[in-house]
C-alpha positions as CSV (number, residue, x, y, z in Angstrom):
1,X,-131.1,48.1,25.9
2,X,-129.3,45.1,27.4
3,X,-127.2,42.7,25.3
4,X,-129.5,39.8,26.3
5,X,-132.5,41.7,25.0
6,X,-130.9,42.6,21.7
7,X,-130.1,38.9,21.2
8,X,-133.9,38.0,21.5
9,X,-135.0,40.3,18.7
10,X,-134.6,41.2,15.1
11,X,-133.7,44.7,14.2
12,X,-134.7,47.0,11.3
13,X,-137.6,44.8,10.2
14,X,-140.2,45.6,7.6
15,X,-143.0,43.9,5.6
16,X,-142.7,44.1,1.8
17,X,-144.0,42.8,-1.5
18,X,-141.6,40.8,-3.7
19,X,-142.0,41.4,-7.4
20,X,-142.0,38.5,-9.8
21,X,-139.0,37.8,-12.2
22,X,-140.5,39.7,-15.2
23,X,-141.2,42.7,-13.1
24,X,-137.7,42.6,-11.6
25,X,-136.2,42.3,-15.1
26,X,-138.2,45.3,-16.3
27,X,-137.1,47.4,-13.3
28,X,-133.5,46.3,-13.5
29,X,-133.4,47.2,-17.2
30,X,-134.1,50.9,-16.4
31,X,-131.2,53.3,-16.7
32,X,-129.9,54.8,-13.4
33,X,-127.8,57.9,-13.2
34,X,-124.0,57.4,-13.1
35,X,-123.9,59.1,-9.6
36,X,-126.3,56.5,-8.1
37,X,-125.9,53.0,-6.8
38,X,-128.4,50.5,-8.2
39,X,-130.4,48.4,-5.8
40,X,-129.4,44.8,-6.4
41,X,-131.8,42.7,-8.5
42,X,-132.6,40.3,-5.7
43,X,-133.3,43.1,-3.2
44,X,-136.0,45.0,-5.3
45,X,-139.1,45.2,-3.2
46,X,-142.1,47.4,-2.3
47,X,-142.1,48.3,1.4
48,X,-145.6,48.0,2.9
49,X,-144.7,48.8,6.5
50,X,-141.6,49.5,8.5
51,X,-141.5,47.9,11.9
52,X,-138.1,48.5,13.4
53,X,-137.0,46.1,16.2
54,X,-139.2,43.2,17.2
55,X,-138.9,40.2,19.4
56,X,-138.7,36.8,17.9
57,X,-142.1,35.9,19.4
58,X,-143.6,39.0,17.7
59,X,-141.9,38.1,14.4
60,X,-143.2,34.6,14.5
61,X,-146.7,35.6,15.4
62,X,-146.8,38.3,12.7
63,X,-145.5,35.9,10.1
64,X,-148.3,33.4,11.0
65,X,-150.9,36.2,10.9
66,X,-149.7,37.4,7.5
67,X,-150.0,33.8,6.2
68,X,-153.5,33.6,7.5
69,X,-154.6,36.9,5.8
70,X,-152.6,36.7,2.6
71,X,-154.5,37.8,-0.6
72,X,-153.5,38.1,-4.2
73,X,-152.9,41.6,-5.6
74,X,-153.8,42.6,-9.2
75,X,-151.0,43.9,-11.4
76,X,-150.0,47.4,-10.4
77,X,-149.1,50.1,-13.0
78,X,-146.0,52.2,-12.5
79,X,-147.0,55.9,-12.9
80,X,-143.6,57.5,-13.0
81,X,-139.9,57.3,-12.2
82,X,-138.8,60.1,-9.9
83,X,-136.1,61.2,-7.5
84,X,-136.9,61.7,-3.9
85,X,-136.9,64.1,-2.2
86,X,-136.2,66.0,-5.4
87,X,-133.8,66.3,-8.3
88,X,-131.7,69.1,-6.8
89,X,-130.5,66.9,-3.9
90,X,-131.7,63.4,-4.7
91,X,-131.4,60.5,-2.2
92,X,-133.5,57.8,-4.0
93,X,-134.6,57.0,-7.6
94,X,-138.0,55.3,-7.3
95,X,-140.6,53.7,-9.5
96,X,-143.9,55.1,-8.1
97,X,-146.9,52.8,-8.4
98,X,-150.5,53.8,-8.7
99,X,-152.4,53.7,-5.4
100,X,-155.3,51.3,-5.6
101,X,-158.0,49.8,-3.5
102,X,-155.9,46.6,-3.3
103,X,-152.9,48.6,-1.9
104,X,-155.1,50.4,0.6
105,X,-156.6,47.1,1.8
106,X,-153.1,45.6,2.1
107,X,-151.8,48.6,4.1
108,X,-154.8,48.4,6.4
109,X,-154.5,44.7,6.9
110,X,-150.7,44.7,7.6
111,X,-151.0,47.7,10.0
112,X,-153.9,45.9,11.8
113,X,-151.9,42.7,12.2
114,X,-148.9,44.7,13.5
115,X,-151.1,46.3,16.1
116,X,-152.6,43.0,17.1
117,X,-149.1,41.6,17.9
118,X,-148.1,44.8,19.8
119,X,-145.8,46.4,17.2
120,X,-145.6,50.1,16.7
121,X,-147.2,51.6,13.6
122,X,-145.2,53.8,11.3
123,X,-146.8,57.3,11.2
124,X,-145.8,57.8,7.6
125,X,-148.5,57.4,4.9
126,X,-148.1,54.4,2.6
127,X,-146.7,55.5,-0.8
128,X,-146.3,52.4,-3.0
129,X,-142.9,52.6,-4.7
130,X,-139.9,50.5,-5.4
131,X,-136.4,52.0,-4.8
132,X,-134.3,51.5,-7.9
133,X,-131.1,53.4,-6.9
134,X,-129.6,55.3,-4.0
135,X,-127.6,58.5,-4.3
136,X,-124.7,59.5,-2.0
137,X,-125.6,62.0,0.7
138,X,-123.7,64.7,-1.0
139,X,-125.2,64.0,-4.5
140,X,-126.3,67.1,-6.5
141,X,-128.5,67.0,-9.5
142,X,-130.2,64.1,-11.1
143,X,-131.8,63.5,-14.5
144,X,-135.4,64.8,-14.9
145,X,-138.1,62.6,-13.5
146,X,-139.6,60.5,-16.2
147,X,-142.8,58.7,-17.0
148,X,-142.7,54.9,-16.8
149,X,-144.7,54.2,-20.0
150,X,-142.3,51.5,-21.1
151,X,-142.8,49.5,-17.9
152,X,-145.5,46.8,-17.8
153,X,-147.8,46.7,-14.7
154,X,-145.8,45.0,-11.9
155,X,-146.8,41.7,-10.4
156,X,-146.0,40.5,-6.9
157,X,-145.5,36.9,-5.9
158,X,-145.1,37.1,-2.1
159,X,-145.5,39.2,1.0
160,X,-142.2,39.0,2.9
161,X,-141.2,39.9,6.5
162,X,-137.6,41.1,6.2
163,X,-134.8,42.1,8.6
164,X,-132.1,44.4,7.2
165,X,-128.5,45.0,8.1
166,X,-126.7,48.2,7.2
167,X,-123.3,47.7,5.6
168,X,-120.9,49.9,3.8
169,X,-122.0,48.5,0.4
170,X,-125.7,49.2,1.3
171,X,-128.4,47.4,3.2
172,X,-128.6,43.6,3.1
173,X,-132.0,42.0,3.5
174,X,-132.8,38.7,5.1
175,X,-136.3,37.1,4.5
176,X,-137.5,36.0,7.9
177,X,-140.8,34.7,6.5
178,X,-142.5,34.7,3.1
179,X,-146.1,34.2,2.1
180,X,-147.1,33.4,-1.5
181,X,-149.8,35.8,-2.7
182,X,-149.8,35.2,-6.5
C-alpha cells in the first residue's frame, strides 16, 4: 500500500456501543486477576463490528448512515464473567451479555450499512461482550469463570465509530463519530 493511500484512511476501525457511567462504574468495580491488565475506564465498550482500514470517505458516509439509523437499546443483562479462550491460557477477561432481539437487529443494521458503503464484513459471529482485562500472551491460569449476578443490566448511551492505535501500554481508541442512542 502506498504512503499516500495510508494517509487517506483510518486504520483498525470498529463500531461499538459505549456504556453509560453507572454501567462503566459497575464494570470497573469488578476484581481482575493480578496477572491481567485492566481495560481503562474510558475505553470500556462493546464491539458490534470490526472494520479494519477504511477511507475517510467511507468513514464519513458510515458515520452519517449510523446516525440516520440509530435506535435505542433496552438494558442488557450480563450473563457471566469469563476468560477467553479459556482459563488455562487466558487472553481476555470479559463480561458476556445476553443475546437479544435488539442486539441481533443492531448487528444486522450495522453490517448492512457497512456493506452499503463498500466495507468488508467480519466473518465472525457477533457475541455481545465487554473486555474487562487483557492477559499477557504467556499468561497461565486464571480464576474460575464467575456469574455476574451482582451486575445490573448494562445501558448504552451511544454507538461509536472508533479507530484504534496499538501501543506498548495497550490499544488507544479515538472516537471518529458518535451517535446518541439513549
